[in-house]
C-alpha positions in Angstrom: -10.3 -26.0 8.3 -8.3 -22.9 9.4 -8.1 -22.5 13.2 -9.5 -19.4 14.8 -7.1 -16.8 16.1 -6.1 -17.3 19.7 -5.8 -14.5 22.3 -2.4 -12.9 22.4 -1.5 -13.7 18.8 -1.8 -10.0 17.8 1.9 -9.8 18.3 2.7 -12.6 15.8 3.4 -10.2 13.0 6.0 -8.3 15.1 7.7 -11.6 16.0 7.7 -12.8 12.5 9.1 -9.5 11.2 11.9 -9.6 13.8 12.9 -13.2 13.0 12.7 -13.3 9.3 15.7 -12.5 7.0 15.5 -9.5 4.7 15.4 -10.6 1.1 16.5 -7.3 -0.4 18.2 -4.4 1.3 17.5 -1.0 -0.3 19.9 1.9 0.3 19.2 4.4 3.0 16.7 7.2 2.1 16.6 10.8 2.8 13.3 10.5 4.6 15.1 9.8 7.9 17.3 12.9 7.4 14.7 15.4 6.2 14.7 17.2 9.6 18.4 18.1 9.1 17.9 19.3 5.5 18.8 23.0 5.1 15.7 23.6 3.0 12.9 24.6 5.3 10.3 23.3 2.8 11.9 19.9 2.9 11.8 20.0 6.7 8.1 20.6 6.7 7.6 17.5 4.7 9.5 15.3 7.1 7.4 12.3 8.1 7.7 11.4 11.8 6.7 7.7 11.4 9.7 5.4 11.8 8.1 2.0 11.1 5.0 0.1 10.0 4.2 -3.6 10.3 7.7 -4.3 11.6 9.3 -2.6 8.7 11.7 0.3 9.3 10.7 3.3 7.2 14.2 4.8 6.9 14.0 3.3 3.4 11.2 3.1 0.9 9.1 0.0 0.9 7.4 -1.8 -2.0 4.1 -3.5 -1.8 3.7 -5.9 -4.7 0.1 -6.4 -6.0 -1.2 -10.0 -6.4 -4.8 -9.9 -7.8 -6.2 -13.4 -7.5 -9.1 -12.3 -9.7 -10.3 -12.9 -13.3 -11.3 -9.2 -13.8 -9.0 -6.7 -12.1 -8.3 -3.6 -14.3 -4.6 -4.2 -14.9 -3.8 -7.9 -14.5 -7.1 -9.7 -14.0 -6.8 -13.4 -14.9 -3.0 -13.4 -15.1 -2.5 -15.2 -11.7 -6.0 -16.4 -11.1 -4.7 -20.0 -10.4 -3.1 -20.4 -7.0 0.2 -21.7 -8.4 0.5 -18.7 -10.7 -0.2 -16.3 -7.9 2.3 -17.9 -5.6 5.0 -17.9 -8.4 4.2 -14.2 -9.0 4.6 -13.5 -5.3 8.0 -15.2 -5.0 9.2 -13.4 -8.1 8.2 -10.1 -6.6 10.0 -10.8 -3.4 13.1 -11.7 -5.4 12.7 -8.4 -7.2 12.6 -6.4 -4.0 9.0 -6.4 -2.6 8.8 -6.0 1.1 5.0 -6.6 1.3 2.7 -8.7 -0.9 -0.8 -7.4 -1.1 -3.1 -10.3 -1.9 -6.7 -9.7 -3.0 -9.5 -11.9 -4.3 -12.2 -9.3 -5.2 -11.8 -6.8 -8.0 -12.4 -3.2 -7.0 -11.9 -1.6 -10.5 -14.5 1.1 -11.5 -17.7 -0.6 -12.3 -16.9 -3.9 -10.7 -19.4 -6.1 -8.8 -19.2 -7.9 -5.5 -18.4 -11.6 -5.1 -19.4 -13.9 -2.2 -17.3 -14.1 0.9 -16.9 -17.8 0.3 -15.5 -17.2 -3.2 -13.2 -14.5 -1.9 -11.8 -16.9 0.7 -11.5 -19.7 -1.8 -9.3 -17.5 -3.9 -7.0 -15.9 -1.3 -6.5 -18.4 1.5 -4.4 -21.0 -0.5 -2.1 -18.2 -1.8 -1.6 -16.8 1.7 -0.9 -20.2 3.1 1.7 -21.0 0.4 3.5 -17.6 0.9 3.4 -17.5 4.7 7.0 -18.7 4.9 8.2 -16.4 2.1 9.9 -13.8 4.3 7.7 -11.0 3.1 4.9 -9.3 5.0 1.6 -10.4 3.6 -1.3 -8.0 3.3 -4.9 -9.1 2.7 -6.8 -6.7 0.5 -10.4 -7.0 1.6 -13.3 -5.1 3.1 -14.9 -8.1 4.8 -14.3 -8.9 8.5 -14.6 -12.7 8.0 -11.9 -12.6 5.3 -9.7 -10.5 7.5 -9.9 -13.0 10.3 -9.4 -16.0 8.2 -6.5 -14.4 6.3 -4.6 -13.4 9.4 -5.1 -16.9 10.8 -3.7 -18.3 7.6 -0.5 -16.3 7.8 -1.2 -12.7 6.6 0.1 -9.9 8.7 -1.7 -6.7 7.5 -5.3 -5.8 6.6 -5.6 -3.4 3.6 -9.2 -2.1 3.4 -10.3 0.2 0.6 -13.3 1.3 2.7 -11.1 2.3 5.7 -13.0 -0.3 7.9 -16.5 1.1 7.0 -17.5 -1.6 4.5 -18.4 -4.2 7.1 -20.0 -3.3 10.5 -17.7 -5.9 12.1 -14.4 -4.8 10.5 -13.4 -2.1 13.0 -13.7 -4.4 16.0 -12.2 -7.3 14.1 -9.0 -5.4 13.3 -8.8 -4.1 16.9 -9.1 -7.7 18.2 -6.6 -9.1 15.7 -3.9 -6.7 16.8 -2.6 -6.5 13.2 -1.5 -3.4 11.2 -4.1 -1.9 8.9 -4.1 0.4 5.8 -7.0 2.8 5.7 -7.8 4.0 2.2 -10.1 6.8 1.1 -12.8 6.0 -1.5 -15.7 8.2 -2.4 -18.7 5.9 -3.2 -18.6 2.3 -4.1 -16.4 0.6 -6.7 -19.4 0.0 -9.0 -20.4 3.7 -9.1 -17.4 5.7 -7.7 -16.3 7.3 -11.0 -19.8 8.5 -12.1 -19.5 12.0 -10.6 -16.9 12.4 -7.8 -17.1 15.8 -6.2 -15.0 17.6 -3.6 -14.7 21.1 -2.1 -11.0 20.6 -2.2 -9.9 17.1 -2.8 -6.6 17.0 -0.8 -8.2 18.7 2.2 -11.4 16.7 2.1 -9.5 13.4 1.8 -7.1 14.4 4.6 -10.0 15.3 6.9 -11.7 12.0 6.1 -8.6 10.0 6.9 -8.2 11.9 10.2 -11.7 11.0 11.1 -11.1 7.3 10.4 -7.8 7.4 12.4 -9.8 8.9 15.3 -12.4 6.1 15.1 -9.7 3.5 15.1 -8.0 5.0 18.1 -11.3 4.9 20.0 -11.7 1.3 19.1 -8.3 0.4 20.5 -6.2 0.3 17.4 -2.9 2.0 18.2 -1.7 4.7 15.8 1.5 2.8 15.2 -0.6 0.1 13.6 -2.2 2.4 11.1 -1.1 3.5 7.6 -3.1 5.7 5.3 -3.7 5.6 1.5 -5.4 8.6 -0.3 -6.9 6.2 -2.8 -5.7 7.4 -6.2 -8.4 6.6 -8.8 -11.1 5.6 -6.2 -13.8 8.2 -6.7 -11.6 10.8 -8.2 -11.3 12.6 -11.5 -7.9 13.1 -13.3 -7.7 16.6 -11.7 -8.4 15.2 -8.2 -5.6 12.6 -8.7 -3.2 15.3 -9.8 -4.1 17.6 -6.9 -3.6 14.7 -4.4 -0.2 13.9 -5.8 0.8 17.6 -5.8 0.0 17.9 -2.1 0.7 14.4 -0.9 3.1 15.7 1.7 0.1 17.2 3.6 -0.8 13.7 4.8 2.3 13.4 6.9 0.6 15.6 9.5 -1.7 12.7 10.3 1.2 10.9 11.9 0.8 7.6 10.0 2.8 5.9 7.3 1.6 6.8 3.8 0.8 4.2 1.2 0.4 5.2 -2.4 -1.2 3.0 -5.1 -0.7 4.8 -8.4 0.6 1.9 -10.5 -1.0 1.7 -14.0 -4.0 3.8 -13.0 -6.4 5.0 -15.7 -5.6 8.7 -15.2 -2.0 8.0 -16.5 -3.5 6.6 -19.7 -5.8 9.6 -20.0 -2.9 12.1 -19.7 -0.4 10.2 -21.9 -2.5 8.2 -24.4 -1.3 4.9 -23.0 -4.5 2.9 -23.4 -3.3 -0.4 -22.1 -2.5 -0.6 -18.3 0.7 -2.5 -19.0 1.9 0.5 -21.2 1.7 2.9 -18.3 4.9 2.0 -16.5 6.8 5.2 -17.4 3.9 7.3 -16.0 3.6 5.1 -12.9 7.3 5.6 -12.2 7.1 9.3 -12.6 4.4 9.5 -10.0 6.2 7.2 -7.7 9.4 9.2 -7.8 7.6 12.5 -7.4 5.7 11.1 -4.3 9.0 9.8 -2.9 10.5 13.2 -3.0 7.5 14.3 -0.9 8.2 11.7 1.8 5.8 8.9 0.8 7.1 5.6 2.3 5.2 2.7 0.9 4.4 2.1 -2.8 1.8 -0.4 -4.0 2.9 -1.5 -7.5 2.6 -4.1 -10.2 6.1 -3.7 -11.5 8.4 -4.3 -8.6 11.8 -4.5 -10.2 11.3 -1.3 -12.2 9.9 0.6 -9.3 12.8 -0.5 -7.0 15.4 0.7 -9.5 13.6 4.1 -9.8 13.4 4.5 -6.0 17.1 3.5 -5.5 18.1 6.3 -7.9 15.7 8.7 -6.3 16.9 7.9 -2.8 20.6 8.3 -3.8 19.9 11.7 -5.4 18.1 12.9 -2.4 20.7 11.7 0.1 23.6 13.5 -1.5 24.3 16.7 0.4 27.8 17.3 -0.9 29.9 15.5 -3.4 32.8 13.9 -1.5 34.6 12.2 -4.4 35.3 8.5 -4.4 33.9 5.5 -6.3 30.6 7.2 -7.3 32.4 9.9 -9.2 34.3 7.3 -11.3 31.2 5.7 -12.8 
């Protein structure tokens, strides 16, 4: 039986982050230097957030996806067994993941709900086994009980596709836990969200919604430094909505929170490129990641960690060069 969370343990994630060793050090990014960029357009995109969940955001951060499910859209069933999920997580850390996002309930379009007991059965053993991995662990759930039990088991972050609206107890639970939280935008429910998503202007509507959810969190005692936001690519959006969001992703920086982007292997990439199988959408996924990085996005939720890391390293180096100084880089 997992013990209940004791008072004062809301700071555990910060202590763990401070004490653990970094597995992979990525090169410095331009994000921390955008305010000095001579291009005024780049200065406007400068994110003001310096850290999230104990991770400095002067470099891009990778959140590796671990779906402990039989039916997720991209990799359902691949790591349904605990030992396979744990092995996948350790491999992702070795490849450069800073965060592991562990979920036990599929939220693909058309998916159905599972019981809380089943969700706990799937995720808790994986969290417990990876608690000493050196990475931040995120629990991908919309249920307050799962949030509480997962944090007690060793997770550090709550990642909620409903922005703490899916469970009446979720908002107060996260406030009491003292942990960081990712608030995602979704129009509708997973089972029906793609039937007829409609917006006046998708980027503006989604930004306004996330601002409202941030305000609610602040009133509930959740500090802004604990909040990250995710526009929810593919969650109640058409192909055009997704493209509009990516094109204007830098507008989210005005909300004053770290920005998380989950574009990996999404269906709209297949629609635009003809890549029917999710695993064949890596090139399109990387294109979206690199574009978003040039617009200041800090955290990327991905399936393909090593490939994403390599793309981001090159993107960051290109952005950070202000004047060629000569030296070793010019010899290669």
